[in-house]
Structures are given as C-alpha cells and as structure tokens.
N, C-alpha and C positions, 0 to 999 in steps of 0.2 A: 414561755420559751426562754431557755437560758443556755449559755455556752460556758464550759469549764476553762478557766485560764491556767497558765503555767504556774501560777502561785497557789493553785489549789482551790480558789473560790470560784463561784459562778457569777456571770454577768447577764442580766436580762437583755435580750437582743433588741428591744426597742427602748430608747431612752428619751426623756424630755429635756431638750436644751432650754436654758433659761436666760440666754442673752436677749435683751430687747432694747431697741434704740431709745424707747421712752423710759425704760427702767423704772416703771411705776410699781412700788412695793405692794400695794393692795391688789393690783391686777395679777402680779406674779404669784402672790399667796393664793388667790382664788384659783388660778390655773393649776397650781400644784395640788390643791384640795380636789379639784375636779378630776385631774389626771389620776390621782390615787383611787377615786371611786370607779374610774373606767378600767383599772387594772394596771396602770403604769407603776413600775417599781424601781425604775432606774432614772435618776435625776442628775443633770450635768450642769455645773456652774463653774465659775472662775473668779479670781480676785478682780480681774479687769472688767468683768461683766457688771459688777456692782450689785449682783443679785443674791450673794451669799446670805445676807441677813434675811431676806424675804423667804428664800428656799428653806433655810434653817427654821424660821418661825413656823411655817406651814407644816413641815415634817414633824417638828417637836409637838405641835398641837395634836396632830393625828396620832402620834405615839402616846401622848398623855391621855388622849380620849379613847385609847385602846382600839382605834380603827385599824391600826397596823403595828406589829412589833418592830423595833428598830432593826432586828436582824433580817427582816424581809425587804428592807430598803437598800438599794445600791446607790451610793452617793459619790460623785466624782467632783473634784475641784482641781485647780491648776496653779502651778508656780509661774507667776508673771516674770517677764524678762528683766525687770529691774531687781529681782530678788535672788539671782543665781548665786550671789555671794553667801547666802544664808537660808537655804530651803527650810531648815528646822524652825527658825523664827517666823518665816513666812507661813508655814503650815499652822503654827500655833495661833497666829493672827487670824487665819482662815477659820480655825476651829472656834475661836472667840466670836467671830462674825456669825457662824452657823449655830452657835450654842450647842455644839456636839463634842463628844469626847474623842471621836475618831471619824475618819471618812474611809470609804472602801477603796477608793482609787485616787492617787495623787499623780498628776501628769506634769511633765515639763512642757509648758504651753508652746514655746517656739525655740528652735535651735539658734537663737540669737541672744546677745547680751546687751541690755541697756544700762545706762548709768543708774545708780541707786535712787536718784530722785525722779527718774523718767517714768511717770505713771500714766502716760496717754496711750490710748489704744492705737493711734496712728502717730508714731514717733517722728521727731525732727532729726535732721542729720547729726546735730551735736549731741543727741541722746544716745547714739550708738557707741558701744565699745567695739574696737576693731576685732577682738578675739574672744571666743568663748572657750573657757577651760572646762570642757564637759566632764572631765575626770573629777574635778573638785565638786561640780554641781551634783554629779551622781553619788559621790560620797555622802553629800548632804541629804540626798533623797533616801539613800540606804539607812541613814541615821533616823529619818522619820519613821521608816519601817521598823527598825530595831526598837524604837521607843514606843511602838504600838499606836502611833498617831494616825496610821493608815494601814490598811490590810494588803495593799498592793501598790506598786509604783510603775509608772509607764511614761510614755512620751507622746507628743502631738506634733504634727507637721514635720516629721523626720523622714528624709529620703532614704533610699536603700544604702547610699554611701554613709550617711550619718548613723543609721542603724548598725551597720557593720563596724564602724569606728567605735561606737558605744560598746558593742559586744567584745571588743578587744580587751577592755579593762573592767567591765562590770562584773562584780561578784554575784549580784542579783540581776538577771536579765530583765528588761522591761516586759511587763505582762501585756501591754496594749500600746498600739500606735494609732492615735486618732488623727485622721486626715480627711481632707475633702474627697468624697468619692460618690459617684452617681453614674448612671448609664452613659453620660457623655464625658466622664473623666474616670476611667475604670481602674486605674492604678494597678494594672496587671503585673508589672515587674515588682512593684513594692509588695503586692500580695504574695507573690512567689517567695521573695526573700523572707518576709515575715512568717510565712507558712513553714519554711525550712527551719526557722529558729523557734517555732512554736510561740510566736508573738501574735496576739489577736489584733485584727484590724477593725477599728470602729470608724464608721463613716459619718462625718458631719456634712451638713448641706446635702443630704441624700436626694433632694429635689432640685439641686442647683442653686439654692439660696434665693428664690424669688422673694421680692419684698425687701431684701437687703440692698444697701447702697451699691455693693459690689456684685450682687447676685444677678440671676438671669432666669427668664421663663423658658429658656431653650429646651430644658428637659421636659417639663410638663406640657409644653406645646408641640413637642416633636411628633410628627405625623405617625411614625412607627409606634411610639409609646402609646399614642392615642388609639391606633388600630388594635393593638394587643389588648388595651383596656376594654374596648368595645366588644371584642371577641369573648372576653371572660366576664362581661357585665361588671367590670370593676372601674376604678378611676385611674387616670394617668399617674397620680401620686402613689396609689397602691402598687401599680406595676413597677415604678421606680424603686420603691422601698423593698418590694419582694425580690427584685433583681439583686439588691445589696445583700439581703438575707440569704439568698441561694448561693451567694459567693462566700458564705461562711462569716460574713461581717455582722456586727451589730450596727444599728442605725440610730443617729441622734436627730430626732425630728424637733421642729421648733415652731409650734403654733399654739397660741393660747385660746384659739377659737374652738368652742365646744364641738361643732360639727367636724372640724378638721381633726381634732384630737381623736374623735371616734373613728373617722375615716382612716387615719394613719394606723390605728390599732387593727383595723379590718384587713390590713395587708397580710397579717399572720394567716388568715383563712384562704388567701388566694393561692392557686397552684399554677405556676407558669410551666409550659411544656418545653421540651428540648428545642423545638423550632423557634419559639419566642426568644430563648436565651441565645441561640446562634445568631438570630437577626440583630439582637441588641449588641452582640460582640462585634458586628460589622458596622455599627454606627460610626460616623466620623467623630473623632474626639476633639473637643475644644481645648484651648489653652486653659490653664487654671484661672478660674474667674476671680477668686479671692486674692491669689498671688498677683495677678495683673493689677488689681485695684490697689493693693498695698504698695507695689513698686511704683505705680504711676502717681500715687497720692502722697508719697513721702519723699523727702529729699535724703533718702538713706544712702550711705556710702556703697551699698550693694546695688549696682545699677541693673543687674539682670536677675531674673528668677533663678537661672542656672547657678549663679554665684551664691545666691542666698540659700536656696533649698536643694539644689541639684535634682530637681524633679525630673523624672523620666516617665515615659508612657510604658 
C-alpha cells in the first residue's frame, strides 16, 4: 500500500522507525532484515538516532543478496538541528553513514536551530540559536534535491503556521510533514492545511509512544480503542494504526519485536466502519506527549509549546 507524493514518487504507508534508546547495531540490523521479510519497504532513520549505519548495512546486504532491489526501498533520514547552516554537507555525511548514493526523503527534523556543536537529542539552553532562518535552510535542502542526493524533501514537527511560512518562499514545496499523530492527538487542523497544499502527513508515535521516556500507554489502553479492537477481532495497536491510515497518513511504527512487527503490518487488513471513526473523533485529546517531555526536560529558551511549535488541535 503506497501513497503518491507531490514530488511524483510513492511512499509505502507503513514505515519502520529505527530510533532505539539502546541503539544496538546488531539488534537494529536484525530488525531491518526481519521487517524486509515481512514486507516492510519504508525505513525511517535520522542522524540523531545513531542508527544510520545499522540501517544502511542491513539494506545494502539485502540489495547485494538480491533479496530486494534498491528502487523498492523507501529510505528517510533527517537534518539535525545543529546542521541548518549546511544541509548539503549534512546529507553527504548521512549518505556516508548509510553507504548509499541517495535517500528517498530528507526531512528538516525540527523547526529549531541549535549551535553547530550541539549534537544532543535533548539540548541545553546554551545550545539554542534564538532564530532559525528557514529560507536559508530550505535553499540548502533544495540543493540536496538538485544534486540528486535525495528524491524528495520535507519537514518534521512543523505546525500549520510554520508550514504556511515555508510555502511563502519555497520554490519546491515540502512533500511530507512528519508529526506525532494518533487517535488521542489527531492533528485535525494541521491535516487540513497540509491537505490543502498537497503535503502528505506522516504520523510518528502512532500508538502514543509507549516504551519511550516521553511516551504513554494512553492510546493502546484506551477503553474505546480496546472495544473497537474486540469488535473487529483485532488488537488496540492495529485499530490505532488503521485510524491513521484511514486519515490518509502514513504511519511510522517502532518495534523490533517480531510479533509486534507482524501485528503492525496486520493493520492493513483491518477495516474500521464509520461508527468507529466517529467515536474516535470524539475522544478527548491529550497535550502533545513528546512536546511536553522536551519542554519539561530541557532548559530551552522556548518556555512553552506554543512558542516553540505553535501546535494547534
């Protein structure tokens, strides 16, 4: 199952996220090999995850062993916030890590700028630059595209205001906006604006990020999600993923467990009815789990979520 993007290429609707707190190379490589066998074709990494090397190794081996041709793989990586001054060099570095000639999608990871030496996932106050000149960053992203180092460019964690600001000057519009999205954070307004501009929304933490320091089991333990799962002889995770897919989004799942990998793929076969979707739309939304965590655990000069990401329901 794939969706066509505004840049002309297609993106598989289920992707495997490769961030892991352990960041164990062998485990990541095994998970990618297993995912390929199960039919996963979309793999999501980033400089800050530290998984580019493992993902690249696993995919290259599968390509060399003729398990899969390179053109059947959709590979995403991201520009970290300390590299806004030079996206071209950052992507070249990513390609060296991956051992690849190009990636399919290169995303601006966050709409914030860190100082060039700030390479921590959770930055300190002195790491932040007060202003991000997105125009210069996007010029660099477009250069990456012009040089053939990626097939598409996009953004991540961009609010409607930031998307509209970017569209004011972008010669090439973003193909994707990857954001936290699940039944308890539905991103309705953002999806409307992105839909209007033909920007595909890709949902990370589509299960609410259980198992992460900042995540929550609120989605998979929600009584309504569980009752819909029971009704369809499915699992709560499958219901949450299928909800995202029915909204036209792709979903980035993140489990290296074989049973979970299989279960997540099973969401493609589930059919939710109109009543299910209406009930999910009436769930009370929670504040952004990841955003709360970052704001509460950094001493950033951005003291509120609104100031940092302008997130709206």
